[in-house]
Structures are given as structure tokens and as C-alpha cells.
PQR file of N, CA, C, O and H, with PARSE charges and radii, in Angstrom:
ATOM      1  N   LEU A   1      13.441  -3.933   6.845 -0.4000 1.5000
ATOM      2  CA  LEU A   1      13.454  -2.692   6.677 -0.0000 2.0000
ATOM      3  C   LEU A   1      12.190  -1.905   6.492  0.5500 1.7000
ATOM      4  O   LEU A   1      12.028  -0.686   6.430 -0.5500 1.4000
ATOM      5  N   LYS A   2      11.284  -2.952   6.414 -0.4000 1.5000
ATOM      6  CA  LYS A   2       9.754  -2.548   6.412 -0.0000 2.0000
ATOM      7  C   LYS A   2       9.533  -1.446   7.203  0.5500 1.7000
ATOM      8  O   LYS A   2       9.002  -0.528   6.577 -0.5500 1.4000
ATOM      9  H   LYS A   2      11.415  -3.942   6.464  0.4000 1.0000
ATOM     10  N   TYR A   3       9.768  -1.206   8.420 -0.4000 1.5000
ATOM     11  CA  TYR A   3       9.886  -0.311   9.328 -0.0000 2.0000
ATOM     12  C   TYR A   3      10.447   0.990   9.206  0.5500 1.7000
ATOM     13  O   TYR A   3      10.150   1.803  10.081 -0.5500 1.4000
ATOM     14  H   TYR A   3      10.199  -1.951   8.928  0.4000 1.0000
ATOM     15  N   ILE A   4      11.284   1.374   8.182 -0.4000 1.5000
ATOM     16  CA  ILE A   4      11.683   2.224   7.753 -0.0000 2.0000
ATOM     17  C   ILE A   4      11.706   3.062   6.837  0.5500 1.7000
ATOM     18  O   ILE A   4      11.923   4.269   6.946 -0.5500 1.4000
ATOM     19  H   ILE A   4      11.525   0.713   7.471  0.4000 1.0000
ATOM     20  N   PHE A   5      11.386   2.198   5.483 -0.4000 1.5000
ATOM     21  CA  PHE A   5      11.189   2.477   4.031 -0.0000 2.0000
ATOM     22  C   PHE A   5       9.855   2.163   3.926  0.5500 1.7000
ATOM     23  O   PHE A   5       9.475   1.206   4.601 -0.5500 1.4000
ATOM     24  H   PHE A   5      11.210   1.218   5.394  0.4000 1.0000
ATOM     25  N   VAL A   6       8.933   2.826   3.137 -0.4000 1.5000
ATOM     26  CA  VAL A   6       7.110   2.378   2.897 -0.0000 2.0000
ATOM     27  C   VAL A   6       7.802   1.172   1.487  0.5500 1.7000
ATOM     28  O   VAL A   6       8.591   1.303   0.551 -0.5500 1.4000
ATOM     29  H   VAL A   6       9.243   3.603   2.589  0.4000 1.0000
ATOM     30  N   THR A   7       6.963   0.055   2.045 -0.4000 1.5000
ATOM     31  CA  THR A   7       6.910  -1.092   0.980 -0.0000 2.0000
ATOM     32  C   THR A   7       5.519  -1.436   0.373  0.5500 1.7000
ATOM     33  O   THR A   7       4.439  -0.885   0.585 -0.5500 1.4000
ATOM     34  H   THR A   7       6.322  -0.051   2.805  0.4000 1.0000
ATOM     35  N   PRO A   8       5.763  -2.290  -0.281 -0.5600 1.5000
ATOM     36  CA  PRO A   8       4.152  -2.146  -0.713  0.2800 2.0000
ATOM     37  C   PRO A   8       3.442  -3.114   0.486  0.5500 1.7000
ATOM     38  O   PRO A   8       2.288  -2.693   0.555 -0.5500 1.4000
ATOM     39  N   GLN A   9       3.567  -3.965   1.238 -0.4000 1.5000
ATOM     40  CA  GLN A   9       2.680  -4.093   2.137 -0.0000 2.0000
ATOM     41  C   GLN A   9       2.148  -3.090   2.810  0.5500 1.7000
ATOM     42  O   GLN A   9       1.000  -3.117   3.251 -0.5500 1.4000
ATOM     43  H   GLN A   9       4.505  -4.307   1.181  0.4000 1.0000
ATOM     44  N   TYR A  10       2.985  -2.084   2.943 -0.4000 1.5000
ATOM     45  CA  TYR A  10       2.973  -1.132   3.863 -0.0000 2.0000
ATOM     46  C   TYR A  10       1.718  -0.085   3.248  0.5500 1.7000
ATOM     47  O   TYR A  10       0.752   0.320   3.894 -0.5500 1.4000
ATOM     48  H   TYR A  10       3.918  -2.062   2.584  0.4000 1.0000
ATOM     49  N   HIS A  11       2.161   0.327   1.277 -0.4000 1.5000
ATOM     50  CA  HIS A  11       1.201   0.780   0.774 -0.0000 2.0000
ATOM     51  C   HIS A  11      -0.444   0.273   0.888  0.5500 1.7000
ATOM     52  O   HIS A  11      -1.405   0.983   1.184 -0.5500 1.4000
ATOM     53  H   HIS A  11       2.945  -0.002   0.752  0.4000 1.0000
ATOM     54  N   HIS A  12      -0.442  -1.012   0.596 -0.4000 1.5000
ATOM     55  CA  HIS A  12      -1.353  -1.938  -0.024 -0.0000 2.0000
ATOM     56  C   HIS A  12      -2.683  -1.583   1.985  0.5500 1.7000
ATOM     57  O   HIS A  12      -3.774  -2.086   2.253 -0.5500 1.4000
ATOM     58  H   HIS A  12       0.339  -1.589   0.356  0.4000 1.0000
ATOM     59  N   TRP A  13      -1.997  -0.782   2.661 -0.4000 1.5000
ATOM     60  CA  TRP A  13      -3.280  -1.029   4.262 -0.0000 2.0000
ATOM     61  C   TRP A  13      -3.585   0.399   3.493  0.5500 1.7000
ATOM     62  O   TRP A  13      -4.747   0.806   3.472 -0.5500 1.4000
ATOM     63  H   TRP A  13      -1.110  -0.373   2.444  0.4000 1.0000
ATOM     64  N   HIS A  14      -2.719   1.021   2.974 -0.4000 1.5000
ATOM     65  CA  HIS A  14      -3.160   2.906   2.643 -0.0000 2.0000
ATOM     66  C   HIS A  14      -4.498   2.414   2.119  0.5500 1.7000
ATOM     67  O   HIS A  14      -5.593   2.900   2.404 -0.5500 1.4000
ATOM     68  H   HIS A  14      -1.775   0.691   2.992  0.4000 1.0000
ATOM     69  N   HIS A  15      -4.281   1.463   1.375 -0.4000 1.5000
ATOM     70  CA  HIS A  15      -5.785   1.483   0.504 -0.0000 2.0000
ATOM     71  C   HIS A  15      -6.848   0.161   0.272  0.5500 1.7000
ATOM     72  O   HIS A  15      -7.485  -0.177  -0.726 -0.5500 1.4000
ATOM     73  H   HIS A  15      -3.392   1.068   1.144  0.4000 1.0000
ATOM     74  N   SER A  16      -6.743  -0.506   1.804 -0.4000 1.5000
ATOM     75  CA  SER A  16      -7.595  -1.219   2.580 -0.0000 2.0000
ATOM     76  C   SER A  16      -8.746  -0.090   2.264  0.5500 1.7000
ATOM     77  O   SER A  16      -8.843   1.136   2.314 -0.5500 1.4000
ATOM     78  H   SER A  16      -6.225  -0.232   2.615  0.4000 1.0000
ATOM     79  N   ASP A  17      -9.824  -1.576   1.798 -0.4000 1.5000
ATOM     80  CA  ASP A  17     -11.282  -1.066   2.055 -0.0000 2.0000
ATOM     81  C   ASP A  17     -12.057  -0.965   3.274  0.5500 1.7000
ATOM     82  O   ASP A  17     -13.233  -0.601   3.299 -0.5500 1.4000
ATOM     83  H   ASP A  17      -9.746  -2.572   1.758  0.4000 1.0000
ATOM     84  N   ASP A  18     -11.274  -1.344   4.426 -0.4000 1.5000
ATOM     85  CA  ASP A  18     -11.822  -1.463   5.435 -0.0000 2.0000
ATOM     86  C   ASP A  18     -11.857  -0.327   6.170  0.5500 1.7000
ATOM     87  O   ASP A  18     -10.871   0.266   6.607 -0.5500 1.4000
ATOM     88  H   ASP A  18     -10.319  -1.640   4.406  0.4000 1.0000
ATOM     89  N   PRO A  19     -13.262   0.049   6.338 -0.5600 1.5000
ATOM     90  CA  PRO A  19     -13.240   1.751   6.834  0.2800 2.0000
ATOM     91  C   PRO A  19     -12.066   2.059   8.586  0.5500 1.7000
ATOM     92  O   PRO A  19     -11.547   3.088   9.018 -0.5500 1.4000
ATOM     93  N   ALA A  20     -12.078   0.716   9.087 -0.4000 1.5000
ATOM     94  CA  ALA A  20     -11.239   0.772  10.451 -0.0000 2.0000
ATOM     95  C   ALA A  20      -9.999   1.053  10.085  0.5500 1.7000
ATOM     96  O   ALA A  20      -9.309   1.626  10.929 -0.5500 1.4000
ATOM     97  H   ALA A  20     -12.500  -0.120   8.737  0.4000 1.0000
ATOM     98  N   HIS A  21      -9.335   0.709   8.649 -0.4000 1.5000
ATOM     99  CA  HIS A  21      -7.935   1.003   7.665 -0.0000 2.0000
ATOM    100  C   HIS A  21      -8.306   2.607   7.318  0.5500 1.7000
ATOM    101  O   HIS A  21      -7.205   3.155   7.366 -0.5500 1.4000
ATOM    102  H   HIS A  21      -9.895   0.244   7.964  0.4000 1.0000
ATOM    103  N   TYR A  22      -9.086   3.405   7.065 -0.4000 1.5000
ATOM    104  CA  TYR A  22      -9.153   4.638   6.367 -0.0000 2.0000
ATOM    105  C   TYR A  22      -8.284   5.608   7.070  0.5500 1.7000
ATOM    106  O   TYR A  22      -8.334   5.719   8.295 -0.5500 1.4000
ATOM    107  H   TYR A  22      -9.980   2.960   7.026  0.4000 1.0000
ATOM    108  N   ASP A  23      -7.426   6.368   6.274 -0.4000 1.5000
ATOM    109  CA  ASP A  23      -6.718   6.965   7.336 -0.0000 2.0000
ATOM    110  C   ASP A  23      -5.247   6.763   7.699  0.5500 1.7000
ATOM    111  O   ASP A  23      -4.859   7.321   8.725 -0.5500 1.4000
ATOM    112  H   ASP A  23      -7.386   6.278   5.279  0.4000 1.0000
ATOM    113  N   LYS A  24      -4.473   6.114   7.066 -0.4000 1.5000
ATOM    114  CA  LYS A  24      -3.177   5.771   7.329 -0.0000 2.0000
ATOM    115  C   LYS A  24      -2.214   5.374   6.339  0.5500 1.7000
ATOM    116  O   LYS A  24      -2.407   4.927   5.208 -0.5500 1.4000
ATOM    117  H   LYS A  24      -4.789   5.661   6.233  0.4000 1.0000
ATOM    118  N   ASN A  25      -1.347   5.567   6.835 -0.4000 1.5000
ATOM    119  CA  ASN A  25       0.080   5.735   5.831 -0.0000 2.0000
ATOM    120  C   ASN A  25      -0.181   5.973   4.861  0.5500 1.7000
ATOM    121  O   ASN A  25      -0.656   5.383   3.890 -0.5500 1.4000
ATOM    122  H   ASN A  25      -1.190   5.931   7.753  0.4000 1.0000
ATOM    123  N   PHE A  26       0.292   7.355   5.208 -0.4000 1.5000
ATOM    124  CA  PHE A  26       0.503   8.356   3.817 -0.0000 2.0000
ATOM    125  C   PHE A  26       1.703   8.798   3.556  0.5500 1.7000
ATOM    126  O   PHE A  26       1.846   9.863   2.955 -0.5500 1.4000
ATOM    127  H   PHE A  26       0.678   7.834   5.997  0.4000 1.0000
ATOM    128  N   ALA A  27       2.943   7.920   4.037 -0.4000 1.5000
ATOM    129  CA  ALA A  27       3.934   8.973   3.596 -0.0000 2.0000
ATOM    130  C   ALA A  27       4.485   8.075   2.531  0.5500 1.7000
ATOM    131  O   ALA A  27       4.212   6.878   2.451 -0.5500 1.4000
ATOM    132  H   ALA A  27       2.827   7.055   4.525  0.4000 1.0000
ATOM    133  N   ILE A  28       5.350   8.784   1.646 -0.4000 1.5000
ATOM    134  CA  ILE A  28       5.784   7.906   0.446 -0.0000 2.0000
ATOM    135  C   ILE A  28       7.117   7.313   0.243  0.5500 1.7000
ATOM    136  O   ILE A  28       7.499   6.686  -0.744 -0.5500 1.4000
ATOM    137  H   ILE A  28       5.572   9.757   1.711  0.4000 1.0000
ATOM    138  N   HIS A  29       7.829   7.623   1.407 -0.4000 1.5000
ATOM    139  CA  HIS A  29       9.149   6.956   1.048 -0.0000 2.0000
ATOM    140  C   HIS A  29       9.513   6.422   2.845  0.5500 1.7000
ATOM    141  O   HIS A  29       9.967   5.280   2.913 -0.5500 1.4000
ATOM    142  H   HIS A  29       7.519   8.133   2.210  0.4000 1.0000
ATOM    143  N   PHE A  30       9.334   7.190   4.254 -0.4000 1.5000
ATOM    144  CA  PHE A  30       9.759   7.199   5.174 -0.0000 2.0000
ATOM    145  C   PHE A  30       8.744   6.908   6.079  0.5500 1.7000
ATOM    146  O   PHE A  30       7.915   7.790   6.303 -0.5500 1.4000
ATOM    147  H   PHE A  30       8.965   8.118   4.198  0.4000 1.0000
ATOM    148  N   THR A  31       8.641   5.659   6.731 -0.4000 1.5000
ATOM    149  CA  THR A  31       6.956   5.338   7.659 -0.0000 2.0000
ATOM    150  C   THR A  31       7.637   6.367   8.884  0.5500 1.7000
ATOM    151  O   THR A  31       6.790   6.621   9.740 -0.5500 1.4000
ATOM    152  H   THR A  31       9.314   4.943   6.549  0.4000 1.0000
ATOM    153  N   PHE A  32       8.587   6.822   9.071 -0.4000 1.5000
ATOM    154  CA  PHE A  32       8.697   7.660  10.465 -0.0000 2.0000
ATOM    155  C   PHE A  32       7.916   9.070  10.688  0.5500 1.7000
ATOM    156  O   PHE A  32       7.740   9.699  11.732 -0.5500 1.4000
ATOM    157  H   PHE A  32       9.275   6.615   8.376  0.4000 1.0000
ATOM    158  N   ILE A  33       7.409   9.424   9.036 -0.4000 1.5000
ATOM    159  CA  ILE A  33       6.430  10.501   9.123 -0.0000 2.0000
ATOM    160  C   ILE A  33       4.876   9.705   9.652  0.5500 1.7000
ATOM    161  O   ILE A  33       4.095  10.506  10.167 -0.5500 1.4000
ATOM    162  H   ILE A  33       7.552   8.914   8.188  0.4000 1.0000
ATOM    163  N   ASP A  34       4.478   8.545   9.587 -0.4000 1.5000
ATOM    164  CA  ASP A  34       3.303   8.268   9.677 -0.0000 2.0000
ATOM    165  C   ASP A  34       3.063   8.115  11.199  0.5500 1.7000
ATOM    166  O   ASP A  34       2.112   8.423  11.918 -0.5500 1.4000
ATOM    167  H   ASP A  34       5.112   7.895   9.169  0.4000 1.0000
ATOM    168  N   ARG A  35       4.573   7.378  11.497 -0.4000 1.5000
ATOM    169  CA  ARG A  35       4.495   7.790  13.307 -0.0000 2.0000
ATOM    170  C   ARG A  35       4.537   8.755  13.734  0.5500 1.7000
ATOM    171  O   ARG A  35       4.010   8.941  14.830 -0.5500 1.4000
ATOM    172  H   ARG A  35       5.345   7.128  10.913  0.4000 1.0000
ATOM    173  N   MET A  36       5.164   9.758  13.075 -0.4000 1.5000
ATOM    174  CA  MET A  36       5.006  11.261  13.784 -0.0000 2.0000
ATOM    175  C   MET A  36       3.575  11.643  13.577  0.5500 1.7000
ATOM    176  O   MET A  36       3.731  12.750  14.093 -0.5500 1.4000
ATOM    177  H   MET A  36       5.593   9.606  12.184  0.4000 1.0000
ATOM    178  N   PHE A  37       2.610  11.643  13.326 -0.4000 1.5000
ATOM    179  CA  PHE A  37       1.516  12.037  12.893 -0.0000 2.0000
ATOM    180  C   PHE A  37       0.522  11.079  12.952  0.5500 1.7000
ATOM    181  O   PHE A  37      -0.645  11.283  12.617 -0.5500 1.4000
ATOM    182  H   PHE A  37       2.484  10.744  12.907  0.4000 1.0000
ATOM    183  N   GLY A  38       1.135   9.643  13.533 -0.4000 1.5000
ATOM    184  CA  GLY A  38      -0.287   9.370  14.303 -0.0000 2.0000
ATOM    185  C   GLY A  38      -1.178   8.367  13.061  0.5500 1.7000
ATOM    186  O   GLY A  38      -1.970   7.474  13.361 -0.5500 1.4000
ATOM    187  H   GLY A  38       2.083   9.478  13.805  0.4000 1.0000
ATOM    188  N   THR A  39      -0.965   8.610  12.225 -0.4000 1.5000
ATOM    189  CA  THR A  39      -1.479   7.405  10.816 -0.0000 2.0000
ATOM    190  C   THR A  39      -0.479   6.381  10.421  0.5500 1.7000
ATOM    191  O   THR A  39      -0.290   5.949   9.284 -0.5500 1.4000
ATOM    192  H   THR A  39      -0.322   9.335  11.982  0.4000 1.0000
ATOM    193  N   HIS A  40       0.044   6.102  11.353 -0.4000 1.5000
ATOM    194  CA  HIS A  40       1.021   4.467  11.361 -0.0000 2.0000
ATOM    195  C   HIS A  40       0.150   3.193  10.944  0.5500 1.7000
ATOM    196  O   HIS A  40      -0.879   3.273  11.614 -0.5500 1.4000
ATOM    197  H   HIS A  40      -0.109   6.453  12.277  0.4000 1.0000
ATOM    198  N   TYR A  41       0.115   2.355  10.350 -0.4000 1.5000
ATOM    199  CA  TYR A  41      -0.628   1.145  10.387 -0.0000 2.0000
ATOM    200  C   TYR A  41      -0.065  -0.102   9.602  0.5500 1.7000
ATOM    201  O   TYR A  41      -0.121  -0.199   8.377 -0.5500 1.4000
ATOM    202  H   TYR A  41       0.951   2.290   9.805  0.4000 1.0000
ATOM    203  N   LEU A  42       0.536  -1.133  10.521 -0.4000 1.5000
ATOM    204  CA  LEU A  42       1.646  -2.271   9.692 -0.0000 2.0000
ATOM    205  C   LEU A  42       0.949  -3.333  10.670  0.5500 1.7000
ATOM    206  O   LEU A  42       0.985  -2.911  11.826 -0.5500 1.4000
ATOM    207  H   LEU A  42       0.582  -1.055  11.517  0.4000 1.0000
ATOM    208  N   PRO A  43       0.638  -3.955  10.614 -0.5600 1.5000
ATOM    209  CA  PRO A  43       0.184  -5.312  11.762  0.2800 2.0000
ATOM    210  C   PRO A  43       0.961  -6.454  11.425  0.5500 1.7000
ATOM    211  O   PRO A  43       0.356  -7.289  10.752 -0.5500 1.4000
ATOM    212  N   GLY A  44       2.592  -6.809  11.823 -0.4000 1.5000
ATOM    213  CA  GLY A  44       2.847  -7.545  11.162 -0.0000 2.0000
ATOM    214  C   GLY A  44       3.122  -7.779   9.952  0.5500 1.7000
ATOM    215  O   GLY A  44       3.628  -6.979   9.165 -0.5500 1.4000
ATOM    216  H   GLY A  44       3.084  -6.131  12.370  0.4000 1.0000
ATOM    217  N   ASP A  45       2.576  -9.691   9.585 -0.4000 1.5000
ATOM    218  CA  ASP A  45       3.067 -10.013   8.369 -0.0000 2.0000
ATOM    219  C   ASP A  45       1.783 -10.148   7.519  0.5500 1.7000
ATOM    220  O   ASP A  45       1.672 -10.812   6.489 -0.5500 1.4000
ATOM    221  H   ASP A  45       2.165 -10.341  10.225  0.4000 1.0000
ATOM    222  N   GLU A  46       0.592  -9.220   8.279 -0.4000 1.5000
ATOM    223  CA  GLU A  46      -0.528  -9.585   7.191 -0.0000 2.0000
ATOM    224  C   GLU A  46      -0.755  -8.525   6.498  0.5500 1.7000
ATOM    225  O   GLU A  46      -0.158  -7.488   6.789 -0.5500 1.4000
ATOM    226  H   GLU A  46       0.682  -8.681   9.117  0.4000 1.0000
ATOM    227  N   TRP A  47      -1.743  -8.568   5.346 -0.4000 1.5000
ATOM    228  CA  TRP A  47      -2.340  -7.817   4.456 -0.0000 2.0000
ATOM    229  C   TRP A  47      -3.517  -7.518   4.446  0.5500 1.7000
ATOM    230  O   TRP A  47      -4.258  -8.043   5.278 -0.5500 1.4000
ATOM    231  H   TRP A  47      -2.228  -9.410   5.109  0.4000 1.0000
ATOM    232  N   PRO A  48      -4.032  -6.582   3.497 -0.5600 1.5000
ATOM    233  CA  PRO A  48      -5.284  -6.361   3.936  0.2800 2.0000
ATOM    234  C   PRO A  48      -6.304  -7.436   2.981  0.5500 1.7000
ATOM    235  O   PRO A  48      -5.626  -7.988   2.115 -0.5500 1.4000
ATOM    236  N   GLU A  49      -7.207  -7.689   2.963 -0.4000 1.5000
ATOM    237  CA  GLU A  49      -8.282  -8.692   2.590 -0.0000 2.0000
ATOM    238  C   GLU A  49      -8.354  -8.037   0.920  0.5500 1.7000
ATOM    239  O   GLU A  49      -8.050  -8.436  -0.204 -0.5500 1.4000
ATOM    240  H   GLU A  49      -7.758  -7.240   3.667  0.4000 1.0000
ATOM    241  N   SER A  50      -8.888  -6.926   1.471 -0.4000 1.5000
ATOM    242  CA  SER A  50      -8.897  -6.290   0.190 -0.0000 2.0000
ATOM    243  C   SER A  50      -9.168  -4.962  -0.307  0.5500 1.7000
ATOM    244  O   SER A  50      -9.706  -4.313   0.589 -0.5500 1.4000
ATOM    245  H   SER A  50      -9.135  -6.602   2.385  0.4000 1.0000
ATOM    246  N   THR A  51      -8.985  -4.134  -1.608 -0.4000 1.5000
ATOM    247  CA  THR A  51      -8.110  -2.875  -1.170 -0.0000 2.0000
ATOM    248  C   THR A  51      -9.586  -2.098  -2.121  0.5500 1.7000
ATOM    249  O   THR A  51     -10.560  -2.743  -2.508 -0.5500 1.4000
ATOM    250  H   THR A  51      -8.548  -4.662  -2.336  0.4000 1.0000
ATOM    251  N   GLY A  52      -9.394  -0.732  -2.302 -0.4000 1.5000
ATOM    252  CA  GLY A  52     -10.411  -0.048  -2.884 -0.0000 2.0000
ATOM    253  C   GLY A  52     -11.047   0.642  -2.035  0.5500 1.7000
ATOM    254  O   GLY A  52     -10.754   0.778  -0.847 -0.5500 1.4000
ATOM    255  H   GLY A  52      -8.602  -0.208  -1.988  0.4000 1.0000
ATOM    256  N   LEU A  53     -12.272   1.276  -2.813 -0.4000 1.5000
ATOM    257  CA  LEU A  53     -13.039   2.063  -1.958 -0.0000 2.0000
ATOM    258  C   LEU A  53     -14.328   1.538  -2.038  0.5500 1.7000
ATOM    259  O   LEU A  53     -14.868   1.556  -3.143 -0.5500 1.4000
ATOM    260  H   LEU A  53     -12.511   1.166  -3.778  0.4000 1.0000
ATOM    261  N   SER A  54     -15.052   0.975  -0.881 -0.4000 1.5000
ATOM    262  CA  SER A  54     -16.299   0.345  -0.903 -0.0000 2.0000
ATOM    263  C   SER A  54     -17.476   0.858  -1.627  0.5500 1.7000
ATOM    264  O   SER A  54     -17.857   0.434  -2.718 -0.5500 1.4000
ATOM    265  H   SER A  54     -14.613   0.960   0.017  0.4000 1.0000
ATOM    266  N   ASP A  55     -17.992   1.743  -0.982 -0.4000 1.5000
ATOM    267  CA  ASP A  55     -19.525   2.153  -1.159 -0.0000 2.0000
ATOM    268  C   ASP A  55     -19.067   3.738  -1.628  0.5500 1.7000
ATOM    269  O   ASP A  55     -19.998   4.530  -1.488 -0.5500 1.4000
ATOM    270  H   ASP A  55     -17.683   2.087  -0.095  0.4000 1.0000
ATOM    271  N   TYR A  56     -17.851   4.323  -2.139 -0.4000 1.5000
ATOM    272  CA  TYR A  56     -17.444   5.188  -2.648 -0.0000 2.0000
ATOM    273  C   TYR A  56     -17.726   5.353  -4.178  0.5500 1.7000
ATOM    274  O   TYR A  56     -17.440   4.483  -5.000 -0.5500 1.4000
ATOM    275  H   TYR A  56     -17.094   3.680  -2.252  0.4000 1.0000
ATOM    276  N   LYS A  57     -18.317   6.558  -4.486 -0.4000 1.5000
ATOM    277  CA  LYS A  57     -18.803   6.475  -5.922 -0.0000 2.0000
ATOM    278  C   LYS A  57     -17.914   7.546  -6.612  0.5500 1.7000
ATOM    279  O   LYS A  57     -17.872   8.635  -6.040 -0.5500 1.4000
ATOM    280  H   LYS A  57     -18.550   7.265  -3.818  0.4000 1.0000
ATOM    281  N   MET A  58     -17.082   7.376  -7.940 -0.4000 1.5000
ATOM    282  CA  MET A  58     -16.394   8.691  -8.022 -0.0000 2.0000
ATOM    283  C   MET A  58     -16.947   9.062  -9.280  0.5500 1.7000
ATOM    284  O   MET A  58     -17.325   8.281 -10.154 -0.5500 1.4000
ATOM    285  H   MET A  58     -17.116   6.491  -8.404  0.4000 1.0000
ATOM    286  N   PRO A  59     -16.978  10.809  -9.330 -0.5600 1.5000
ATOM    287  CA  PRO A  59     -18.151  11.121 -10.713  0.2800 2.0000
ATOM    288  C   PRO A  59     -17.384  10.719 -11.520  0.5500 1.7000
ATOM    289  O   PRO A  59     -16.172  10.568 -11.367 -0.5500 1.4000
ATOM    290  N   LYS A  60     -18.214  10.441 -12.751 -0.4000 1.5000
ATOM    291  CA  LYS A  60     -17.653  10.651 -14.215 -0.0000 2.0000
ATOM    292  C   LYS A  60     -17.704  11.913 -14.995  0.5500 1.7000
ATOM    293  O   LYS A  60     -18.599  12.758 -15.013 -0.5500 1.4000
ATOM    294  H   LYS A  60     -19.199  10.564 -12.876  0.4000 1.0000
ATOM    295  N   GLY A  61     -16.259  11.874 -15.818 -0.4000 1.5000
ATOM    296  CA  GLY A  61     -15.381  13.039 -16.625 -0.0000 2.0000
ATOM    297  C   GLY A  61     -14.897  13.485 -15.674  0.5500 1.7000
ATOM    298  O   GLY A  61     -15.104  13.301 -14.474 -0.5500 1.4000
ATOM    299  H   GLY A  61     -15.532  11.188 -15.803  0.4000 1.0000
ATOM    300  N   TYR A  62     -14.030  14.273 -16.376 -0.4000 1.5000
ATOM    301  CA  TYR A  62     -12.487  15.005 -16.062 -0.0000 2.0000
ATOM    302  C   TYR A  62     -12.425  15.638 -14.919  0.5500 1.7000
ATOM    303  O   TYR A  62     -11.848  15.432 -13.851 -0.5500 1.4000
ATOM    304  H   TYR A  62     -13.862  14.422 -17.350  0.4000 1.0000
ATOM    305  N   ILE A  63     -13.770  17.196 -15.717 -0.4000 1.5000
ATOM    306  CA  ILE A  63     -13.975  18.035 -14.626 -0.0000 2.0000
ATOM    307  C   ILE A  63     -14.959  17.809 -13.508  0.5500 1.7000
ATOM    308  O   ILE A  63     -15.331  18.685 -12.727 -0.5500 1.4000
ATOM    309  H   ILE A  63     -14.239  17.363 -16.584  0.4000 1.0000
ATOM    310  N   ARG A  64     -15.299  16.699 -13.506 -0.4000 1.5000
ATOM    311  CA  ARG A  64     -16.253  16.214 -12.346 -0.0000 2.0000
ATOM    312  C   ARG A  64     -15.302  16.233 -11.204  0.5500 1.7000
ATOM    313  O   ARG A  64     -15.191  16.947 -10.208 -0.5500 1.4000
ATOM    314  H   ARG A  64     -14.997  15.987 -14.140  0.4000 1.0000
ATOM    315  N   GLN A  65     -14.645  15.197 -11.684 -0.4000 1.5000
ATOM    316  CA  GLN A  65     -13.366  14.303 -10.627 -0.0000 2.0000
ATOM    317  C   GLN A  65     -12.747  15.475 -10.249  0.5500 1.7000
ATOM    318  O   GLN A  65     -12.507  15.606  -9.049 -0.5500 1.4000
ATOM    319  H   GLN A  65     -14.735  14.617 -12.493  0.4000 1.0000
ATOM    320  N   PHE A  66     -12.354  16.593 -11.218 -0.4000 1.5000
ATOM    321  CA  PHE A  66     -11.345  17.759 -10.736 -0.0000 2.0000
ATOM    322  C   PHE A  66     -11.978  18.312  -9.433  0.5500 1.7000
ATOM    323  O   PHE A  66     -11.398  18.597  -8.385 -0.5500 1.4000
ATOM    324  H   PHE A  66     -12.549  16.486 -12.193  0.4000 1.0000
ATOM    325  N   LEU A  67     -13.419  18.408  -9.758 -0.4000 1.5000
ATOM    326  CA  LEU A  67     -14.215  19.615  -8.962 -0.0000 2.0000
ATOM    327  C   LEU A  67     -14.471  18.895  -7.431  0.5500 1.7000
ATOM    328  O   LEU A  67     -14.499  19.414  -6.315 -0.5500 1.4000
ATOM    329  H   LEU A  67     -13.890  18.176 -10.609  0.4000 1.0000
ATOM    330  N   HIS A  68     -14.649  17.437  -7.872 -0.4000 1.5000
ATOM    331  CA  HIS A  68     -15.309  17.211  -6.599 -0.0000 2.0000
ATOM    332  C   HIS A  68     -14.317  17.151  -5.400  0.5500 1.7000
ATOM    333  O   HIS A  68     -14.962  16.927  -4.376 -0.5500 1.4000
ATOM    334  H   HIS A  68     -14.626  17.015  -8.779  0.4000 1.0000
ATOM    335  N   PRO A  69     -13.273  17.244  -5.207 -0.5600 1.5000
ATOM    336  CA  PRO A  69     -12.790  17.608  -3.847  0.2800 2.0000
ATOM    337  C   PRO A  69     -13.469  18.737  -3.157  0.5500 1.7000
ATOM    338  O   PRO A  69     -13.964  18.817  -2.033 -0.5500 1.4000
ATOM    339  N   PHE A  70     -13.344  19.697  -4.261 -0.4000 1.5000
ATOM    340  CA  PHE A  70     -14.027  21.286  -4.095 -0.0000 2.0000
ATOM    341  C   PHE A  70     -15.387  21.264  -4.039  0.5500 1.7000
ATOM    342  O   PHE A  70     -15.892  22.182  -3.393 -0.5500 1.4000
ATOM    343  H   PHE A  70     -12.942  19.631  -5.175  0.4000 1.0000
ATOM    344  N   THR A  71     -16.133  20.454  -4.547 -0.4000 1.5000
ATOM    345  CA  THR A  71     -17.972  20.587  -4.447 -0.0000 2.0000
ATOM    346  C   THR A  71     -18.486  19.564  -3.961  0.5500 1.7000
ATOM    347  O   THR A  71     -19.608  19.872  -3.557 -0.5500 1.4000
ATOM    348  H   THR A  71     -15.722  19.709  -5.072  0.4000 1.0000
ATOM    349  N   GLY A  72     -18.224  18.270  -3.741 -0.4000 1.5000
ATOM    350  CA  GLY A  72     -18.262  17.305  -2.948 -0.0000 2.0000
ATOM    351  C   GLY A  72     -19.336  16.609  -3.913  0.5500 1.7000
ATOM    352  O   GLY A  72     -19.998  15.670  -3.472 -0.5500 1.4000
ATOM    353  H   GLY A  72     -17.313  18.019  -4.069  0.4000 1.0000
ATOM    354  N   LYS A  73     -19.492  17.005  -5.059 -0.4000 1.5000
ATOM    355  CA  LYS A  73     -20.205  16.409  -5.955 -0.0000 2.0000
ATOM    356  C   LYS A  73     -20.249  15.402  -7.342  0.5500 1.7000
ATOM    357  O   LYS A  73     -21.327  15.111  -7.860 -0.5500 1.4000
ATOM    358  H   LYS A  73     -18.954  17.769  -5.418  0.4000 1.0000
TER
END
């Protein structure tokens, strides 16, 4: 079923902290959406070694986090 529906493994690859896997697996329910847009990544039974954003610093505070996508600060 993991080739049809999004699974925890699929979602973990979306959150991989390896830059080679950034911008993958955006679908919420069905994996065919990522296949259509070329963002599908599911290497067999492997899982990412770690997740998160290795060198990304999120701004502190609600307002700054809210404005960050628009200002980059």
C-alpha cells in the first residue's frame, strides 16, 4: 500500500535533513501526486538516518516566524 498511500516512512523522507532529499514527498494522502510532479522519493525499505533542518535557523517569536516566508528574516 505504500506505493499508493502516504505512510510514515514516506513522510520521514520528506523531513530528511540530507540536502539531497530536500523538496521530496509533498503529498498528503496519495503518492501518485508526487510521481506526477517528479518529487516522489521512496528507496525501498530504507529510512532516513535523521530528520530536521541541519543548518536552518527559524526566527524566534510568532510574528517573525509568520513574516519569515515573505521577508526571509
